[in-house]
Backbone bond lengths (Angstrom), bond angles and torsions (degrees), N, CA, C in turn:
res aa  C-N    CA-C-N  psi(-1)  N-CA   C-N-CA  omega(-1)  CA-C   N-CA-C  phi
1 M - - - 1.469 - - 1.530 109.21 -
2 N 1.349 117.43 125.70 1.458 119.59 -178.94 1.523 111.02 -81.07
3 T 1.338 115.73 177.76 1.455 120.79 -174.74 1.525 112.13 -59.78
4 I 1.333 116.91 -45.52 1.461 120.06 -176.97 1.527 110.92 -67.31
5 D 1.347 117.01 -40.89 1.466 119.71 176.52 1.519 111.05 -59.96
6 T 1.324 115.74 -39.55 1.467 120.46 179.53 1.522 110.78 -63.88
7 I 1.340 116.35 -44.44 1.462 120.54 -179.79 1.529 110.68 -62.77
8 I 1.328 116.32 -42.64 1.468 120.47 179.73 1.524 110.09 -62.92
9 D 1.321 116.38 -45.73 1.468 120.25 -179.83 1.526 111.45 -61.33
10 L 1.334 115.97 -43.44 1.472 120.09 178.72 1.532 111.08 -63.68
11 A 1.331 115.68 -41.13 1.467 119.86 -178.66 1.526 111.12 -65.13
12 L 1.323 117.23 -41.54 1.468 121.10 179.66 1.526 111.00 -66.94
13 K 1.327 116.33 -40.26 1.467 120.06 177.94 1.527 110.66 -66.97
14 E 1.322 116.16 -40.44 1.470 120.58 178.39 1.520 110.90 -58.56
15 D 1.344 116.25 -38.40 1.466 121.01 -177.21 1.521 112.80 -86.06
16 G 1.336 117.02 -5.29 1.458 119.77 -178.13 1.518 113.30 71.23
17 A 1.329 116.52 26.09 1.467 120.33 -173.76 1.525 113.53 -67.90
18 F 1.340 117.33 -22.39 1.459 119.42 179.44 1.528 111.60 -80.14
19 N 1.316 116.67 -8.55 1.464 120.86 178.45 1.530 109.33 -143.61
20 D 1.341 114.54 57.45 1.468 122.14 -177.53 1.526 109.44 -69.98
21 I 1.301 116.08 100.20 1.461 121.17 -172.88 1.532 112.18 -63.76
22 T 1.316 117.15 -32.07 1.470 120.40 179.81 1.527 110.86 -70.43
23 S 1.314 116.56 -53.99 1.462 120.16 -177.26 1.523 112.32 -64.55
24 K 1.329 116.49 -38.05 1.466 119.66 -179.27 1.521 112.73 -66.19
25 N 1.300 116.79 -28.68 1.463 120.03 -175.90 1.519 114.27 -101.32
26 F 1.309 117.96 -15.70 1.470 119.68 -176.94 1.530 113.90 -118.91
27 V 1.335 116.89 -8.41 1.462 120.51 179.07 1.526 109.14 -121.72
28 P 1.330 118.96 125.28 1.467 121.77 -179.80 1.529 111.93 -57.38
29 A 1.317 116.51 143.49 1.460 121.89 -176.68 1.520 112.36 -61.82
30 D 1.337 117.60 -31.13 1.456 120.68 -177.09 1.527 113.66 -94.14
31 K 1.319 117.05 7.12 1.467 120.83 -177.80 1.523 110.62 -74.08
32 K 1.325 116.27 128.54 1.458 121.79 176.70 1.529 109.47 -103.69
33 A 1.312 115.73 153.56 1.470 120.04 179.90 1.513 110.25 -152.28
34 K 1.318 114.85 162.60 1.464 122.01 173.14 1.523 107.58 -122.96
35 A 1.311 115.67 140.95 1.463 120.21 177.87 1.518 109.32 -128.87
36 V 1.322 115.61 142.57 1.463 122.00 -179.55 1.524 108.93 -114.59
37 L 1.322 116.26 129.01 1.459 121.95 177.92 1.523 108.33 -92.29
38 I 1.325 116.31 121.44 1.460 121.68 -172.54 1.527 111.32 -124.64
39 A 1.332 115.86 137.49 1.467 121.02 174.88 1.525 109.20 -80.48
40 N 1.323 115.95 126.47 1.463 120.69 177.90 1.520 112.62 -96.28
41 K 1.332 115.95 -7.61 1.462 121.81 176.86 1.524 108.98 -144.22
42 D 1.319 116.46 160.13 1.462 120.90 173.18 1.527 108.75 -66.71
43 G 1.314 117.03 148.75 1.454 119.59 177.03 1.510 112.14 176.80
44 V 1.330 115.88 -165.66 1.457 122.81 177.01 1.524 107.83 -119.23
45 L 1.307 116.23 131.46 1.461 121.73 -174.40 1.526 112.07 -83.26
46 A 1.326 115.70 137.60 1.466 122.24 173.15 1.521 108.33 -154.14
47 G 1.334 115.97 138.10 1.455 119.95 174.89 1.512 116.08 105.36
48 V 1.323 117.96 15.80 1.469 120.27 -178.70 1.525 111.41 -60.01
49 D 1.322 117.82 -47.03 1.461 120.72 -178.63 1.525 111.69 -62.94
50 V 1.322 116.51 -38.15 1.465 120.33 178.62 1.529 109.96 -67.02
51 F 1.330 116.21 -42.29 1.466 121.87 177.61 1.533 110.01 -56.31
52 I 1.328 116.36 -48.75 1.461 120.88 -178.53 1.524 111.27 -65.61
53 E 1.332 116.52 -40.37 1.464 120.37 -177.12 1.524 111.93 -63.75
54 V 1.315 117.69 -28.79 1.466 120.40 175.82 1.524 109.96 -57.64
55 F 1.318 116.64 -48.17 1.460 120.83 -178.78 1.525 111.67 -71.96
56 K 1.342 117.18 -36.64 1.454 120.57 178.14 1.532 110.93 -64.28
57 T 1.337 116.33 -32.48 1.459 120.44 178.14 1.527 110.59 -66.38
58 L 1.313 115.79 -36.24 1.468 120.71 178.66 1.524 111.62 -77.73
59 D 1.319 116.55 -37.58 1.470 121.26 -175.24 1.531 109.03 -158.60
60 G 1.312 115.88 106.42 1.459 120.52 -176.53 1.512 114.92 -68.37
61 S 1.333 117.63 -7.83 1.466 120.05 -176.93 1.527 113.96 -90.51
62 C 1.308 118.68 -5.73 1.462 119.70 -179.11 1.532 110.34 -68.66
63 K 1.321 116.31 149.31 1.467 122.76 -176.85 1.523 109.92 -112.35
64 V 1.323 115.85 143.49 1.466 120.46 -177.20 1.528 109.78 -130.33
65 A 1.315 116.31 133.86 1.465 122.70 173.08 1.524 107.66 -114.17
66 I 1.330 116.54 112.18 1.464 121.71 -175.13 1.528 110.30 -87.58
67 K 1.327 115.78 127.98 1.472 121.71 178.94 1.532 111.94 -103.48
68 K 1.319 116.67 -31.33 1.461 122.68 -179.73 1.521 108.68 -130.85
69 K 1.319 116.38 149.92 1.463 120.46 -179.67 1.525 110.66 -116.11
70 D 1.324 115.40 163.23 1.460 121.22 179.02 1.523 110.80 -55.35
71 G 1.322 115.74 136.26 1.457 121.96 -178.71 1.512 113.27 94.24
72 D 1.337 116.68 -12.78 1.469 119.69 178.46 1.521 111.29 -70.91
73 L 1.325 115.56 145.45 1.456 121.08 173.00 1.520 108.25 -79.67
74 L 1.316 117.03 130.28 1.459 122.13 -179.41 1.516 110.86 -104.58
75 K 1.304 114.93 143.03 1.449 122.42 170.82 1.523 108.59 -110.82
76 K 1.311 117.19 149.44 1.455 120.87 178.60 1.521 109.58 -53.87
77 G 1.321 115.54 129.25 1.453 121.07 179.79 1.513 114.31 97.12
78 D 1.329 118.51 -10.43 1.461 121.13 179.24 1.521 111.53 -63.26
79 K 1.323 116.27 139.09 1.459 121.54 172.01 1.518 108.24 -85.71
80 I 1.319 116.37 126.60 1.456 121.60 -176.70 1.530 110.84 -92.87
81 L 1.322 116.40 -43.68 1.459 121.08 177.02 1.524 109.42 -164.98
82 E 1.334 114.85 167.34 1.461 121.88 173.48 1.518 107.90 -125.13
83 I 1.315 116.80 139.47 1.458 121.21 178.43 1.521 108.88 -125.76
84 T 1.328 116.22 133.34 1.450 122.29 -177.94 1.526 109.64 -126.00
85 G 1.317 116.23 137.05 1.461 119.88 179.42 1.507 111.66 163.32
86 S 1.319 116.05 -154.74 1.456 122.00 179.40 1.523 110.45 -59.03
87 A 1.325 115.17 129.06 1.464 119.46 178.05 1.522 111.00 -60.87
88 R 1.316 115.93 -38.05 1.472 120.18 179.24 1.535 110.68 -61.21
89 T 1.327 115.37 -44.17 1.467 119.88 -179.68 1.524 110.99 -61.31
90 I 1.315 116.21 -45.75 1.465 120.49 -178.57 1.527 110.71 -62.33
91 L 1.307 116.27 -43.51 1.464 119.88 -179.00 1.530 111.80 -69.68
92 S 1.322 116.52 -37.69 1.468 120.16 -177.07 1.531 112.57 -72.84
93 G 1.339 116.74 -32.08 1.466 119.63 -177.74 1.509 114.94 -95.21
94 E 1.332 116.58 -7.52 1.468 121.47 -172.64 1.523 113.43 -53.39
95 R 1.323 117.04 -54.05 1.457 119.49 -173.28 1.531 112.22 -66.36
96 T 1.315 116.81 -43.43 1.459 119.83 -179.69 1.525 111.02 -63.43
97 A 1.329 116.80 -44.75 1.460 120.83 179.93 1.522 111.36 -62.49
98 L 1.324 116.02 -43.68 1.468 120.05 178.34 1.527 111.46 -64.09
99 N 1.320 117.06 -40.15 1.471 119.91 -179.80 1.524 110.86 -57.23
100 F 1.334 116.85 -45.52 1.462 120.69 179.12 1.526 111.01 -63.42
101 L 1.315 116.90 -51.16 1.462 120.13 -174.36 1.525 112.26 -68.19
102 Q 1.328 117.78 -38.39 1.465 120.37 178.50 1.522 111.12 -65.96
103 Y 1.337 115.89 -41.48 1.465 121.33 178.82 1.522 110.91 -62.15
104 M 1.328 116.43 -49.97 1.457 120.76 -176.67 1.525 111.70 -69.40
105 S 1.322 117.15 -40.12 1.468 119.94 178.94 1.526 111.24 -67.88
106 G 1.323 117.10 -31.84 1.460 120.32 175.86 1.518 111.59 -63.19
107 I 1.335 116.37 -41.95 1.465 120.92 177.67 1.521 110.39 -65.40
108 A 1.335 116.60 -45.07 1.467 120.58 179.83 1.521 110.90 -61.78
109 T 1.316 116.59 -39.20 1.468 121.46 -178.53 1.519 111.59 -66.87
110 L 1.329 117.24 -47.22 1.469 119.93 -180.00 1.518 111.03 -67.60
111 T 1.320 117.08 -39.11 1.467 120.28 176.37 1.517 110.18 -57.32
112 N 1.322 116.25 -44.00 1.457 121.06 -177.33 1.523 112.14 -64.75
113 V 1.325 117.21 -31.61 1.471 120.72 176.66 1.526 109.70 -60.45
114 F 1.334 116.67 -45.00 1.459 120.61 -179.88 1.529 111.72 -72.31
115 V 1.332 116.56 -36.56 1.464 120.11 177.52 1.530 110.28 -60.23
116 K 1.311 116.17 -44.05 1.469 120.33 179.49 1.527 111.65 -66.63
117 A 1.338 116.48 -29.59 1.465 120.50 -178.20 1.525 111.84 -68.50
118 V 1.342 117.53 -22.77 1.472 120.30 -178.48 1.525 111.75 -115.34
119 V 1.317 116.45 18.40 1.466 120.63 -172.23 1.529 112.99 -59.64
120 N 1.305 117.77 -27.21 1.473 120.60 -179.05 1.527 113.03 -93.46
121 N 1.325 116.68 9.62 1.455 121.58 179.01 1.522 109.16 -124.30
122 K 1.329 116.81 167.53 1.467 119.09 -176.41 1.521 113.10 -83.26
123 A 1.320 118.07 -12.60 1.463 120.96 -176.77 1.526 111.85 -62.59
124 K 1.331 115.49 137.77 1.457 121.67 173.76 1.526 109.16 -103.03
125 I 1.327 115.17 147.39 1.462 120.79 178.86 1.528 109.51 -89.29
126 Y 1.320 115.93 124.62 1.463 122.33 -179.58 1.529 110.60 -113.75
127 D 1.329 115.42 151.67 1.459 119.99 173.22 1.529 109.77 -88.58
128 T 1.315 116.88 -173.41 1.467 122.68 176.88 1.530 107.89 -134.23
129 R 1.331 116.84 -168.65 1.464 121.06 175.70 1.524 111.70 -94.71
130 K 1.307 117.40 13.05 1.476 121.05 178.86 1.526 108.91 -82.65
131 I 1.325 114.22 77.20 1.461 122.69 -173.23 1.526 108.59 -136.93
132 L 1.308 116.52 144.55 1.462 121.68 176.31 1.523 109.30 -53.28
133 P 1.338 118.91 124.44 1.464 120.84 -177.84 1.532 111.94 -52.89
134 G 1.325 115.04 135.90 1.448 120.98 -179.91 1.521 113.74 93.30
135 Y 1.320 116.37 -17.85 1.467 120.97 -175.94 1.531 112.70 -106.09
136 R 1.319 118.30 12.57 1.461 120.37 -172.79 1.531 112.89 -60.86
137 E 1.331 116.55 -45.15 1.467 119.31 -178.47 1.525 111.06 -61.66
138 L 1.331 116.64 -41.67 1.464 121.18 179.89 1.525 110.80 -67.45
139 A 1.330 116.71 -45.34 1.460 120.90 -176.74 1.530 111.37 -65.83
140 K 1.318 116.63 -42.56 1.464 119.20 -178.47 1.529 111.08 -70.26
141 Y 1.320 116.63 -32.82 1.467 119.50 173.69 1.528 109.68 -63.71
142 A 1.331 116.55 -42.10 1.465 120.91 179.45 1.523 111.41 -62.62
143 V 1.330 116.71 -37.52 1.473 120.47 176.31 1.527 110.16 -59.10
144 R 1.315 116.75 -43.35 1.468 120.15 178.92 1.527 111.21 -64.59
145 C 1.330 116.50 -37.11 1.470 119.89 177.41 1.526 111.23 -61.71
146 G 1.325 116.20 -31.27 1.458 121.02 179.76 1.516 113.67 -84.90
147 G 1.333 117.16 2.18 1.460 120.64 179.11 1.509 114.01 94.65
148 G 1.334 117.09 3.43 1.454 120.78 179.47 1.517 112.47 -86.57
149 T 1.325 115.48 178.58 1.456 122.86 -178.29 1.524 109.15 -123.58
150 N 1.320 116.16 143.25 1.467 119.91 -179.91 1.521 111.50 -82.67
151 H 1.321 115.40 132.89 1.459 122.04 168.83 1.525 105.43 -76.25
152 R 1.300 119.26 -164.66 1.462 119.73 178.65 1.534 110.32 -57.31
153 M 1.326 115.91 144.25 1.464 120.17 179.68 1.515 111.06 -73.15
154 G 1.332 116.07 -30.58 1.459 120.21 -179.65 1.516 110.05 -164.52
155 L 1.298 115.85 -158.02 1.458 120.93 -175.99 1.525 113.44 -84.09
156 L 1.331 116.71 -1.20 1.461 120.36 -175.07 1.519 114.70 -95.82
157 D 1.324 118.08 -25.85 1.460 119.34 -167.13 1.525 115.45 -101.12
158 M 1.321 118.29 -2.44 1.458 120.56 174.10 1.522 108.86 -160.35
159 A 1.309 116.29 145.64 1.464 120.13 175.54 1.519 108.95 -90.32
160 L 1.323 116.68 121.13 1.462 121.43 177.54 1.520 107.60 -124.43
161 I 1.324 114.52 106.32 1.466 121.09 -177.44 1.527 108.75 -87.60
162 K 1.329 115.83 107.95 1.458 121.42 -175.18 1.524 110.59 -97.90
163 D 1.333 115.33 -177.74 1.467 120.28 -174.46 1.522 113.15 -57.80
164 N 1.340 116.47 -41.19 1.468 118.45 -179.25 1.526 112.06 -70.98
165 H 1.333 117.24 -29.25 1.472 119.34 173.24 1.527 109.91 -65.99
166 L 1.326 115.79 -44.30 1.466 120.51 -176.42 1.522 112.20 -59.14
167 K 1.340 116.30 -32.02 1.470 120.13 178.91 1.525 111.67 -64.66
168 L 1.327 115.55 -22.05 1.470 120.11 -175.18 1.524 113.09 -106.27
169 I 1.331 116.73 0.03 1.467 121.46 -178.10 1.525 109.60 -103.97
170 K 1.320 117.02 126.94 1.459 121.10 -178.41 1.526 112.19 -83.72
171 D 1.340 116.43 -43.03 1.465 121.17 -176.03 1.527 108.27 -134.13
172 L 1.328 116.25 97.73 1.461 121.17 -174.88 1.525 111.90 -60.88
173 T 1.323 116.45 -41.98 1.463 120.23 -177.66 1.522 111.58 -60.95
174 S 1.321 117.31 -47.99 1.469 120.15 -178.47 1.526 111.48 -69.36
175 E 1.332 116.60 -34.88 1.473 119.99 -179.92 1.524 110.40 -66.20
176 I 1.329 116.92 -42.87 1.469 120.12 179.33 1.525 109.84 -68.86
177 S 1.312 117.51 -37.33 1.460 121.38 177.58 1.527 110.67 -61.18
178 D 1.322 116.71 -44.39 1.469 121.10 178.68 1.533 110.72 -64.61
179 F 1.309 116.03 -38.95 1.469 120.79 179.84 1.527 110.31 -61.41
180 R 1.319 115.86 -43.92 1.468 120.30 -176.41 1.529 112.75 -68.62
181 K 1.312 116.96 -22.52 1.456 119.66 175.44 1.526 110.62 -69.30
182 K 1.336 115.72 -29.51 1.463 120.67 -179.37 1.527 112.41 -92.60
183 Y 1.333 116.22 -33.89 1.464 120.82 -176.02 1.530 108.97 -128.59
184 K 1.320 115.77 91.87 1.466 120.38 -172.40 1.530 113.66 -76.82
185 N 1.312 118.14 -24.68 1.458 120.60 -173.84 1.530 114.43 -111.45
186 I 1.323 116.47 13.54 1.463 120.21 179.54 1.526 109.46 -106.69
187 K 1.323 115.66 126.62 1.458 119.79 -178.64 1.526 111.65 -71.33
188 V 1.329 114.09 152.95 1.460 121.27 176.51 1.518 108.71 -118.70
189 E 1.312 115.93 124.61 1.456 121.98 177.27 1.524 108.76 -115.35
190 V 1.322 116.70 141.86 1.466 121.20 179.63 1.527 109.23 -123.40
191 E 1.315 115.24 128.86 1.470 121.55 177.81 1.527 109.17 -84.70
192 C 1.327 115.47 131.05 1.473 120.07 -177.80 1.524 110.66 -129.02
193 E 1.330 114.86 135.79 1.461 120.29 177.78 1.523 111.87 -119.04
194 S 1.334 116.67 -1.34 1.462 120.27 -179.79 1.523 108.92 -144.82
195 L 1.320 115.32 163.76 1.458 120.91 179.15 1.526 110.97 -62.71
196 G 1.342 116.35 -36.29 1.464 120.15 178.92 1.520 111.28 -62.40
197 E 1.325 116.41 -40.80 1.465 120.40 178.97 1.534 110.68 -67.51
198 V 1.320 116.31 -36.09 1.460 120.30 176.04 1.527 109.91 -61.58
199 E 1.310 116.93 -44.79 1.467 121.09 -179.47 1.526 111.00 -63.21
200 N 1.339 116.53 -37.76 1.468 120.26 177.68 1.527 110.79 -66.94
201 A 1.334 116.43 -39.96 1.465 120.85 179.27 1.524 110.51 -65.52
202 L 1.323 116.59 -37.62 1.464 121.19 177.29 1.529 110.99 -66.15
203 A 1.314 115.61 -43.08 1.465 120.25 179.69 1.526 110.91 -62.13
204 A 1.342 115.48 -34.12 1.473 120.80 -179.69 1.515 111.97 -84.35
205 K 1.342 116.08 -5.18 1.470 122.39 -179.03 1.527 112.71 57.47
206 A 1.317 114.69 50.76 1.464 120.08 175.18 1.528 109.65 -62.19
207 D 1.316 116.55 141.91 1.464 120.28 179.88 1.524 111.55 -68.87
208 I 1.323 115.84 -37.15 1.462 121.98 179.63 1.518 108.10 -131.59
209 I 1.311 116.51 133.01 1.467 121.03 175.23 1.522 107.88 -111.50
210 M 1.327 115.33 117.79 1.453 120.97 179.89 1.523 109.47 -97.01
211 L 1.329 115.59 124.60 1.460 121.23 175.84 1.522 106.65 -96.44
212 D 1.322 115.70 108.74 1.464 120.83 -169.44 1.520 112.22 -106.36
213 N 1.336 114.63 138.62 1.475 121.97 174.70 1.521 111.85 51.22
214 T 1.312 114.90 51.70 1.460 119.54 179.17 1.523 110.29 -119.23
215 T 1.305 116.31 -175.60 1.464 121.76 175.62 1.524 108.13 -112.74
216 P 1.329 118.13 161.36 1.470 118.98 178.12 1.527 112.58 -55.04
217 K 1.342 116.83 -37.97 1.468 120.29 -178.90 1.533 111.19 -66.39
218 T 1.333 116.30 -49.68 1.463 120.30 -179.58 1.521 110.86 -66.34
219 A 1.316 116.16 -39.50 1.465 120.33 177.98 1.526 110.20 -60.14
220 G 1.338 116.26 -40.00 1.460 120.35 178.90 1.514 111.90 -60.58
221 E 1.322 116.60 -39.20 1.461 120.92 179.04 1.533 110.62 -66.54
222 M 1.333 116.20 -41.31 1.460 120.49 178.95 1.526 110.84 -66.39
223 I 1.311 116.08 -39.42 1.464 121.13 -179.31 1.526 110.48 -65.26
224 D 1.321 117.47 -36.77 1.470 120.61 176.68 1.526 110.12 -58.61
225 V 1.319 116.35 -41.76 1.471 121.05 179.61 1.524 110.05 -66.14
226 I 1.319 116.50 -42.82 1.472 120.21 179.95 1.528 110.53 -60.76
227 R 1.314 116.29 -44.63 1.468 119.80 -176.98 1.529 111.87 -70.05
228 K 1.314 116.53 -34.02 1.469 119.97 178.39 1.529 111.13 -67.56
229 N 1.329 115.55 -25.76 1.464 120.42 -178.61 1.526 112.92 -101.17
230 S 1.318 116.57 3.86 1.464 120.52 176.82 1.523 109.76 -84.51
231 T 1.310 115.33 148.55 1.466 120.61 179.53 1.531 109.08 -131.21
232 K 1.319 115.26 -179.94 1.465 119.77 177.39 1.520 110.69 -60.91
233 D 1.328 116.64 -34.36 1.472 121.67 -176.49 1.521 113.13 -92.22
234 Y 1.314 116.96 -16.88 1.467 119.16 -179.16 1.526 110.69 -140.29
235 K 1.319 115.08 108.65 1.450 121.65 177.89 1.539 108.54 -137.97
236 P 1.331 116.81 94.06 1.464 119.40 -175.56 1.529 112.65 -68.67
237 E 1.319 115.07 148.93 1.460 119.45 171.26 1.525 108.00 -70.76
238 I 1.325 115.70 149.30 1.466 120.69 -179.73 1.522 108.62 -115.86
239 E 1.324 114.70 127.68 1.460 121.37 -179.74 1.526 110.31 -121.66
240 I 1.317 115.55 138.44 1.470 121.62 172.85 1.522 108.15 -105.31
241 S 1.318 116.72 135.47 1.460 121.01 177.64 1.525 108.62 -146.75
242 G 1.320 116.25 144.34 1.467 119.70 -179.17 1.516 111.34 84.31
243 N 1.318 116.11 142.46 1.469 122.39 -178.82 1.529 112.97 61.56
244 V 1.339 116.13 22.45 1.463 119.74 178.03 1.527 108.51 -99.09
245 N 1.311 115.60 121.55 1.463 120.84 -179.84 1.533 108.58 -147.13
246 F 1.330 116.12 -172.13 1.458 119.80 -177.45 1.527 112.25 -63.54
247 Q 1.344 117.28 -24.97 1.457 121.08 -178.11 1.527 112.07 -84.70
248 T 1.342 117.22 -36.74 1.471 120.44 -172.92 1.523 114.28 -95.32
249 I 1.311 118.53 -16.76 1.458 121.87 -171.89 1.531 113.07 -56.00
250 K 1.321 117.44 -44.68 1.460 119.81 -176.72 1.525 111.53 -69.92
251 E 1.339 116.78 -34.76 1.465 119.78 178.22 1.521 110.74 -66.89
252 F 1.324 116.94 -41.10 1.464 119.63 177.14 1.532 110.72 -64.35
253 A 1.329 116.18 -42.71 1.466 120.28 -177.42 1.522 112.05 -61.69
254 K 1.330 117.24 -31.63 1.465 121.48 179.90 1.526 112.42 -64.91
255 L 1.325 117.19 -14.73 1.462 121.10 -177.98 1.531 112.21 -78.24
256 D 1.321 116.41 2.61 1.464 122.20 176.33 1.528 111.11 60.87
257 I 1.337 114.98 46.31 1.461 121.11 -179.74 1.529 109.66 -92.73
258 D 1.332 115.81 174.14 1.458 120.83 -176.52 1.523 112.91 -94.43
259 R 1.335 115.51 -37.44 1.458 119.65 -169.65 1.521 111.07 -140.36
260 I 1.322 115.94 142.60 1.466 121.61 170.71 1.517 106.93 -130.35
261 S 1.331 116.98 115.62 1.464 120.34 -179.88 1.528 109.26 -101.16
262 I 1.337 114.82 135.04 1.464 120.80 -171.79 1.531 110.17 -132.70
263 G 1.313 117.04 112.44 1.458 121.10 -179.09 1.517 113.64 -67.18
264 M 1.329 116.54 -33.25 1.460 119.09 -172.32 1.526 113.36 -66.91
265 I 1.324 118.53 -19.85 1.459 118.48 -178.24 1.525 111.66 -67.82
266 T 1.338 116.86 -21.07 1.466 118.99 176.33 1.526 113.15 -111.60
267 H 1.328 118.09 -30.59 1.467 116.95 -177.02 1.522 114.33 -94.52
268 S 1.331 117.68 -12.06 1.469 118.71 -177.02 1.524 113.72 -135.30
269 A 1.305 117.93 16.40 1.467 119.97 -179.55 1.532 109.83 -72.40
270 P 1.337 118.56 128.01 1.465 120.28 176.85 1.519 110.36 -72.39
271 A 1.323 117.14 142.39 1.463 121.05 178.76 1.525 109.96 -61.52
272 L 1.327 115.59 141.11 1.460 119.72 176.52 1.523 109.11 -77.55
273 D 1.312 116.17 135.12 1.462 121.84 -177.16 1.530 110.73 -78.37
274 V 1.323 116.12 106.16 1.468 122.04 173.57 1.529 107.14 -132.17
275 S 1.319 116.84 156.88 1.466 119.83 -179.30 1.520 110.44 -138.62
276 L 1.324 115.37 154.72 1.452 122.67 177.95 1.532 107.41 -111.92
277 E 1.318 116.05 115.58 1.459 120.57 -176.70 1.512 110.03 -109.17
278 V 1.336 115.42 120.84 1.468 122.12 -176.01 1.519 111.16 -91.06
279 T 1.349 115.35 137.09 1.465 121.53 172.24 1.514 108.41 -127.68
280 I 1.307 117.63 151.98 1.462 120.95 179.38 1.515 108.49 -70.87
281 N 1.334 114.82 133.01 1.464 119.94 -178.68 1.529 110.67 -94.90
């Protein structure tokens, strides 16, 4: 069983969907129904396969007609899909399926807002690890549906030296040099909150320099230093993180940076309003 199957199974068990006391006692076992999934607000769709798998887990015989696919822009009133099968199955899986799709579509929608805000600049919008535990694969997939880019998936696939690491490192240059002897193909990123930290990251030849919790003005000053110290053989990527919101995003993007990472697209995205409306089949 893969991660997503496990999450779906846990969610259905948590909701008691395998023993829905209401549907079992008030809806005939042989009753068939059709349900239509409708967007109640504009947004970006994500999670169709997960939505369908919820019902397939309950009853593999249900049929689905897909009208919209992940990554599609939704308008209020759009039909996303139709599902036909046991009325009990549809009623028992409704809430769990909606929870997944609303959560993922909310992330895709908010990500897309930021992606559109920097469309005329080279900066790409990245997510972070600020995600509800257990939901990382779903959330990062939703970010991609919204046009965003995934940062590291976890602590294994990239070295990111943050402020608390820096407090414990005596010689950044030698530490990064030693790391690269062991891991030749893994990038090293260094988080910087001051000009001095930027200079240390440059001296250590960090692959990515993250300017954290700064302002567009201060970031611009740090970026000038980075570019003055870049050469044909060494030109680090520049990432902005922290203090990025609807007001500051465009100012940061004007700095001609490579990456903007935004925690709120996964930890604070509002669920997209969609509903499942049942009709007798």
